[in-house]
C-alpha positions in Angstrom: -7.5 -9.6 27.9 -5.2 -8.9 25.0 -2.1 -10.2 25.1 0.5 -11.3 21.7 0.8 -14.7 20.5 4.5 -14.1 20.9 4.0 -13.2 24.4 2.0 -16.2 25.2 4.7 -18.2 23.8 7.6 -17.4 25.5 5.7 -18.3 28.8 5.9 -22.1 27.5 7.8 -23.8 30.1 10.3 -27.4 29.7 8.8 -29.0 32.4 12.1 -31.0 32.8 13.8 -29.0 34.2 14.5 -27.0 37.4 12.3 -29.0 39.9 14.8 -31.8 41.2 14.0 -35.2 41.0 10.2 -36.9 41.0 10.1 -37.7 44.9 12.1 -34.6 45.9 10.0 -30.9 46.7 10.2 -28.8 43.5 12.9 -25.9 43.7 11.4 -22.5 44.5 12.1 -21.6 41.0 10.2 -24.1 39.7 7.7 -23.2 41.7 7.5 -19.8 40.7 7.7 -20.7 37.1 5.0 -22.9 37.2 2.8 -20.2 38.9 3.5 -17.5 36.5 2.9 -19.8 33.4 -0.4 -21.1 35.2 -1.3 -17.5 35.6 -0.2 -15.8 31.9 -2.1 -18.8 30.1 -5.4 -19.0 32.1 -8.3 -16.9 30.1 -9.8 -15.8 33.3 -6.8 -13.0 34.1 -7.6 -9.8 32.3 -5.0 -6.8 31.8 -3.3 -7.2 34.8 0.3 -7.9 35.6 0.4 -10.8 38.3 4.1 -12.4 38.8 4.9 -14.6 41.9 8.0 -15.3 43.6 8.6 -18.0 46.0 10.8 -18.5 49.2 10.8 -22.0 50.8 7.5 -23.2 48.9 5.5 -20.0 50.1 4.1 -17.9 47.0 3.8 -14.5 47.2 1.6 -12.6 44.3 2.5 -9.3 42.9 1.0 -7.1 40.7 -2.6 -6.0 39.7 -6.0 -7.5 38.7 -8.9 -5.5 37.1 -11.3 -7.2 39.8 -11.6 -9.0 43.2 -12.5 -12.6 41.0 -9.3 -12.2 39.1 -7.5 -12.0 42.4 -9.1 -14.7 43.9 -8.4 -17.1 40.5 -4.5 -15.9 40.5 -4.6 -16.9 43.9 -6.4 -20.4 43.4 -4.8 -21.8 40.5 -1.1 -20.9 42.4 -2.6 -23.2 45.1 -2.8 -26.1 42.8 0.8 -26.1 42.0 3.0 -28.6 43.5 5.6 -28.0 46.0 3.4 -24.8 47.0 3.2 -24.2 51.3 0.9 -21.1 51.3 -0.1 -18.2 49.5 0.7 -14.4 50.5 -1.7 -12.6 48.0 -0.4 -8.7 47.5 -2.4 -8.4 44.5 -3.5 -4.5 44.3 -6.8 -4.0 42.3 -7.1 -1.5 39.2 -10.3 0.2 40.4 -12.7 1.2 38.0 -13.9 4.8 39.2 -17.7 4.9 39.9 -19.8 7.0 42.0 -20.5 4.8 45.3 -24.1 5.2 44.8 -24.0 3.5 41.5 -22.1 0.4 42.8 -24.6 0.1 45.8 -27.1 0.0 43.3 -25.9 -2.5 41.2 -25.0 -4.4 44.4 -28.8 -4.3 45.4 -29.9 -5.2 41.8 -27.5 -8.2 41.6 -29.1 -9.5 44.9 -32.8 -8.7 44.1 -32.4 -10.7 40.8 -30.8 -13.7 42.5 -33.5 -16.4 43.5 -30.9 -18.0 45.9 -31.7 -14.9 48.4 -34.0 -13.4 50.5 -32.9 -9.6 48.9 -35.1 -8.0 51.6 -33.0 -8.8 54.2 -29.7 -7.8 52.9 -28.2 -4.5 54.0 -25.7 -2.9 51.2 -23.6 0.0 51.8 -20.9 1.4 49.6 -17.6 4.1 50.4 -14.7 4.0 48.1 -15.5 1.0 46.4 -15.6 -0.9 49.7 -18.9 -2.8 50.0 -20.1 -3.3 53.3 -23.0 -6.2 53.5 -25.3 -6.4 56.6 -28.6 -7.7 57.8 -29.3 -11.5 57.9 -29.3 -14.6 55.8 -30.8 -17.9 56.7 -27.1 -19.8 56.3 -23.8 -19.7 55.8 -24.6 -20.7 52.1 -27.1 -17.5 51.3 -23.9 -15.2 53.3 -21.5 -16.4 51.0 -23.2 -16.2 47.7 -24.5 -12.2 48.4 -20.7 -12.0 48.9 -19.8 -13.1 45.7 -22.6 -11.1 44.1 -21.0 -7.9 45.1 -17.6 -9.0 44.3 -18.5 -9.1 40.4 -19.7 -5.6 40.4 -17.5 -3.5 38.4 -15.9 -0.7 40.9 -15.7 -3.1 43.8 -12.4 -3.0 45.2 -13.4 -4.9 48.6 -16.2 -6.8 50.4 -16.6 -6.7 53.8 -19.2 -9.3 54.7 -21.1 -8.6 58.3 -24.3 -10.4 57.1 -25.5 -12.3 60.2 -26.8 -16.2 60.2 -30.1 -16.6 61.3 -31.1 -19.9 61.0 -34.2 -20.7 63.4 -33.1 -24.7 63.5 -30.4 -26.1 65.8 -29.0 -29.4 66.2 -26.1 -31.0 68.7 -22.5 -30.7 68.3 -22.7 -34.2 67.8 -24.7 -34.4 64.7 -22.5 -31.5 63.0 -19.7 -33.5 63.4 -21.2 -36.1 61.8 -22.1 -34.1 58.6 -18.9 -32.5 58.3 -16.8 -35.7 58.3 -19.8 -37.2 56.0 -19.1 -34.4 53.4 -15.1 -34.8 53.7 -15.0 -38.5 53.5 -17.4 -38.4 50.3 -15.2 -35.5 48.6 -13.1 -36.9 45.6 -10.9 -34.7 46.0 -10.1 -35.1 50.1 -11.1 -39.1 50.4 -8.1 -40.4 52.4 -6.9 -36.8 53.3 -6.0 -37.5 57.1 -8.3 -34.8 58.6 -9.7 -34.4 61.8 -12.5 -32.7 62.8 -14.2 -31.3 66.0 -17.3 -29.1 66.8 -18.0 -27.0 69.8 -20.9 -25.2 70.1 -21.3 -25.0 66.3 -17.7 -23.8 65.8 -15.9 -26.2 63.4 -12.3 -27.1 64.0 -10.0 -28.7 61.2 -6.6 -29.9 62.1 -4.3 -32.0 60.3 -2.0 -32.0 56.8 -3.4 -32.3 53.4 -1.4 -32.4 49.9 -1.9 -28.8 48.7 -3.2 -25.7 49.7 -6.0 -26.1 47.2 -7.1 -28.6 49.6 -7.4 -26.7 52.5 -10.1 -24.2 50.1 -12.0 -27.4 49.5 -12.7 -28.7 53.2 -13.4 -25.1 54.0 -16.1 -25.1 51.3 -17.3 -28.7 52.6 -17.8 -27.5 56.1 -19.5 -24.0 55.1 -22.8 -25.6 53.3 -23.7 -28.0 56.5 -26.4 -26.5 58.4 -25.7 -25.0 61.5 -22.3 -24.3 61.3 -21.3 -21.0 63.1 -18.1 -20.7 62.4 -14.5 -22.6 61.0 -11.0 -23.0 62.3 -9.3 -24.1 59.6 -6.3 -25.4 61.1 -5.3 -27.6 58.4 -1.6 -27.5 57.4 0.6 -28.5 53.8 3.3 -31.6 53.7 3.4 -31.8 50.1 6.8 -33.8 50.8 5.2 -36.7 52.4 1.6 -36.7 50.4 2.2 -34.8 47.4 0.6 -37.4 44.9 -2.6 -38.4 46.9 -4.1 -41.9 47.0 -2.7 -44.1 44.3 -6.0 -45.8 43.2 -9.8 -44.6 42.9 -12.1 -45.7 45.1 -14.8 -47.6 43.4 -17.6 -48.5 46.0 -20.5 -50.7 45.0 -23.3 -48.8 43.2 -25.9 -48.6 46.0 -23.2 -47.2 48.1 -22.5 -44.5 45.8 -26.6 -43.8 45.6 -26.5 -43.6 49.4 -23.4 -41.2 49.3 -24.7 -38.9 46.8 -28.1 -38.8 48.8 -26.3 -37.8 52.0 -24.0 -35.1 50.2 -27.5 -33.6 48.3 -29.5 -33.7 51.9 -26.3 -32.0 54.0 -26.2 -29.2 51.2 -27.9 -26.1 52.4 -27.8 -24.5 49.1 -30.6 -27.6 48.0 -34.1 -27.5 48.4 -36.3 -30.2 48.1 -33.4 -32.6 47.8 -35.9 -35.5 48.9 -37.4 -34.6 45.1 -34.6 -36.1 43.4 -33.8 -39.5 42.7 -30.6 -41.2 42.2 -29.3 -44.1 40.0 -26.1 -45.7 39.5 -24.5 -48.4 37.4 -20.4 -48.8 37.4 -20.1 -45.1 38.6 -22.4 -43.8 36.1 -24.9 -41.6 38.2 -28.3 -40.4 36.8 -30.1 -37.6 38.6 -34.2 -37.5 38.2 -37.2 -35.7 39.9 -37.7 -32.0 40.0 -36.4 -28.8 41.9 -37.7 -25.2 41.9 -35.1 -23.6 40.2 -32.2 -23.5 37.8 -29.8 -22.6 40.2 -30.8 -25.8 42.1 -30.4 -28.6 39.0 -27.0 -27.2 38.4 -26.0 -27.3 42.0 -27.2 -31.1 42.0 -25.6 -31.9 39.3 -22.0 -30.4 40.8 -22.5 -32.2 44.0 -22.8 -35.7 42.8 -20.1 -35.2 40.2 -17.7 -34.2 43.2 -18.6 -37.3 45.1 -16.0 -40.3 45.5 -16.6 -42.9 43.3 -18.4 -40.9 40.9 -17.5 -41.7 37.0 -20.2 -39.5 35.1 -23.5 -37.7 36.0 -26.2 -37.4 33.7 -28.3 -34.7 35.1 -32.2 -35.3 33.8 -33.9 -33.9 36.9 -36.4 -31.1 35.6 -36.7 -27.6 36.8 -40.7 -26.6 37.8 -40.1 -22.8 38.5 -42.6 -20.7 39.5 -43.7 -18.7 36.1 -42.9 -15.4 35.3 -43.4 -13.2 32.6 -40.9 -13.3 29.4 -39.8 -9.9 29.7 -38.9 -9.9 33.2 -36.5 -12.9 33.3 -34.8 -11.2 30.0 -34.2 -8.0 32.1 -32.9 -9.7 35.1 -30.6 -11.8 32.7 -29.3 -8.5 31.0 -28.8 -6.8 34.0 -26.8 -9.7 35.8 -24.7 -9.5 32.5 -24.3 -6.0 32.2 -23.2 -5.6 35.9 -20.8 -8.6 36.0 -17.4 -7.2 35.9 -16.0 -10.3 35.2 -17.2 -10.6 32.0 -14.8 -8.9 29.2 -16.9 -6.6 27.5 -18.8 -9.2 26.0 -21.6 -8.8 23.5 -24.1 -11.4 24.4 -27.8 -11.4 23.3 -30.6 -13.1 25.5 -33.7 -14.8 24.2 -36.2 -15.9 26.5 -39.5 -17.9 25.5 -41.9 -20.0 27.6 -39.2 -19.4 31.0 -36.7 -21.5 28.2 -33.3 -19.1 27.6 -31.0 -19.0 24.9 -27.7 -17.0 25.4 -26.2 -15.7 21.6 -23.2 -14.1 20.5 -19.5 -14.8 21.0 -17.3 -14.3 24.1 -13.3 -14.4 24.3 -13.1 -17.3 26.2 -14.9 -20.8 27.6 -14.7 -19.5 31.1 -17.0 -16.2 29.6 -18.9 -18.6 28.2 -19.7 -20.5 31.6 -20.0 -17.3 33.7 -22.7 -16.2 31.5 -24.2 -19.0 32.2 -23.9 -19.1 35.7 -25.5 -15.0 35.9 -28.7 -16.5 34.1 -28.9 -19.7 36.1 -29.3 -17.1 39.2 -32.5 -15.4 38.0 -35.8 -16.8 39.2 -38.4 -18.4 36.8 -36.0 -19.9 34.2 -36.9 -23.7 33.3 -33.6 -24.4 31.1 -30.7 -22.6 29.3 -29.4 -23.2 25.9 -25.7 -21.8 26.2 -25.2 -21.0 22.0 -22.3 -18.9 22.9 -19.5 -19.2 20.4 -15.8 -18.7 21.6 -13.8 -16.4 19.1 -10.5 -16.0 21.2 -8.8 -12.8 20.9 -5.6 -14.2 20.1 -4.9 -17.0 17.5 -2.5 -19.7 19.0 -1.1 -22.5 16.6 -2.1 -25.8 17.7 1.7 -27.0 18.5 1.8 -23.7 20.8 -1.7 -24.8 22.4 -0.5 -28.3 23.0 2.9 -27.4 24.9 1.1 -24.7 26.7 -1.4 -27.4 28.2 1.4 -29.9 29.2 3.0 -27.0 30.6 0.1 -26.2 32.9 -0.5 -30.2 33.7 3.1 -30.5 34.6 3.1 -27.5 37.3 -0.3 -29.2 38.5 0.2 -31.0 42.4 -2.7 -33.5 41.2 -2.0 -34.5 37.8 2.2 -33.9 37.3 2.9 -37.5 38.8 0.6 -39.0 35.2 2.0 -36.9 33.1 4.0 -39.5 31.4 0.5 -41.4 30.7 -1.4 -38.1 28.8 -1.2 -37.4 25.5 -2.6 -33.9 24.3 -3.5 -33.7 20.3 -4.7 -30.1 19.2 -6.8 -29.7 15.8 -8.0 -26.0 15.1 -7.7 -24.9 18.8 -10.1 -28.3 19.7 -7.4 -30.4 22.6 -8.0 -34.1 23.0 -6.9 -35.8 25.9 -6.1 -39.6 26.0 -4.6 -42.1 28.3 -4.9 -43.6 31.5 -5.0 -41.5 35.0 -5.4 -43.0 38.4 -8.4 -41.2 39.8 -11.3 -39.1 38.8 -9.7 -36.3 40.6 -7.0 -36.1 38.1 -9.0 -36.8 35.1 -11.2 -33.6 36.3 -8.0 -31.8 36.7 -6.4 -32.4 33.4 -9.7 -31.1 31.8 -9.9 -27.9 33.9 -6.1 -27.4 32.4 -7.1 -28.0 29.2 -9.8 -25.8 29.1 -8.2 -23.2 31.0 -5.7 -22.7 28.6 -5.8 -19.3 27.0 -6.7 -20.3 23.0 -8.4 -23.6 23.8 -11.7 -23.7 21.9 -13.3 -27.0 23.0 -11.8 -30.0 24.7 -12.5 -33.9 24.5 -11.7 -35.3 27.5 -11.0 -39.3 26.8 -8.8 -39.9 29.7 -9.9 -43.4 31.1 -9.2 -44.3 35.3 -7.6 -47.2 36.0 -9.7 -49.8 37.4 -12.8 -48.9 36.0 -14.9 -50.6 33.2 -15.9 -47.6 31.6 -16.9 -48.0 27.7 -16.2 -44.7 26.1 -16.4 -45.5 22.5 -20.1 -46.6 23.2 -20.7 -42.7 24.5 -18.7 -40.5 22.1 -20.6 -38.1 20.1 -18.5 -35.4 18.2 -21.4 -33.8 16.9 -23.1 -33.0 20.3 -23.8 -29.5 21.2 -22.3 -29.4 24.6 -20.5 -26.8 26.6 -17.6 -28.7 26.1 -17.0 -32.1 24.2 -17.5 -35.5 26.3 -17.4 -38.7 25.1 -21.6 -38.9 25.9 -22.4 -35.4 24.6 -23.2 -34.1 28.4 -21.7 -31.2 30.2 -19.5 -31.9 32.5 -20.2 -29.7 35.2 -17.0 -30.4 37.2 -15.1 -28.7 33.9 -16.9 -25.6 34.2 -14.9 -22.9 35.1 -17.3 -20.5 36.6 -18.2 -23.4 38.9 -15.4 -23.4 41.4 -14.9 -19.2 41.4 -15.2 -19.2 45.1 -16.2 -22.1 46.4 
């Protein structure tokens, strides 16, 4: 994680440089520069040395990463750069030497302490740091969750996920197709993208053109959370030149349609249990969730699902958790084990306190990603009623406010979704806290701008005051600077769409 301030300053680019005109695809040199900047400034990247080269819009990533997650994130951020058509990932892993038996036990422990998996049905074998998962899962979502848990363990160099999905229910292809189309249509990132879907024997095929490789990944995630999907043939292609800016205006459905859309998305997500116990209210794009769910992970998923529906301006998550009681020492032990076994957390010293099922995380971490990742590790443990994330961010490198401003603007300039409105965004910094102001076209752009700011190395917090064109939102009435939240936001609520850990593998 350690890099000199001078090194980071050297990565700042002048975003009015090598890219051709605003309407033409960027040059390969500009794409490489944007990708390299995004990776070097991202606090999720560890001690590896990753670089990019570009040929005809195809980016090849070279170098080394400390773990599978860093390798994944490097590719994910590269896919968000404007002009990128495809990614070739040749990043190698710096293997942590440890016995295969230890790795296998750690993977089993993470699966056992996860409230989202049926642990007894999953087998784990390790050879040379490569993990093979076998057995059965009730859904594709559970299968992928097991792969995520394994990939986060220190010493793992690859995950071969051979888990079979054993869903006793069956549905006709027509119903699966309808659900896939609904998820794609309601995704704030994919609304109005020309995607054609078809289904045969449970196998979904996606065809068409999208404006970014990142959208191909989002479409994949939208399909795999649909029940009874057997497999996906993702044949989407990137046509940046014809559709590089996405839609021009926010889609603002009436409140009753927004409520129905969120209810549909919650119902279609096979990760959600008892979604019919959640009630949804909407007023001018402000969504309130109420009701009960059986665990904290479900609480988190519901808020994230709602926040990514097109037309949603804000989500207030008032869902209550009614988890089956567990002894506090058992909850504390499982959280501590998850934190200790997580290779992504960069040697962070985190303390866990549990009282009557309510968890508080204490200590300091080097970035907001580590803070969010620690909460994600805790949220998977069964028996938790609430989490108070009191971790304090102390970056390992102090970077002055002017340099941080230039870093954030450099990242925004290279992002496919928000670069078209860069001129409308102002960024100010005070003691490491970034304030974003201005007007953007869509909530997709607002979210991405917030992500770029909080995922810039050295930023302590963000206050995202960006407004969306055509949305009547009384931001000043909601603003609470003293709110103790994961990120500063106008209403003091945590913006789950800005959570750096939220889209780690989805």
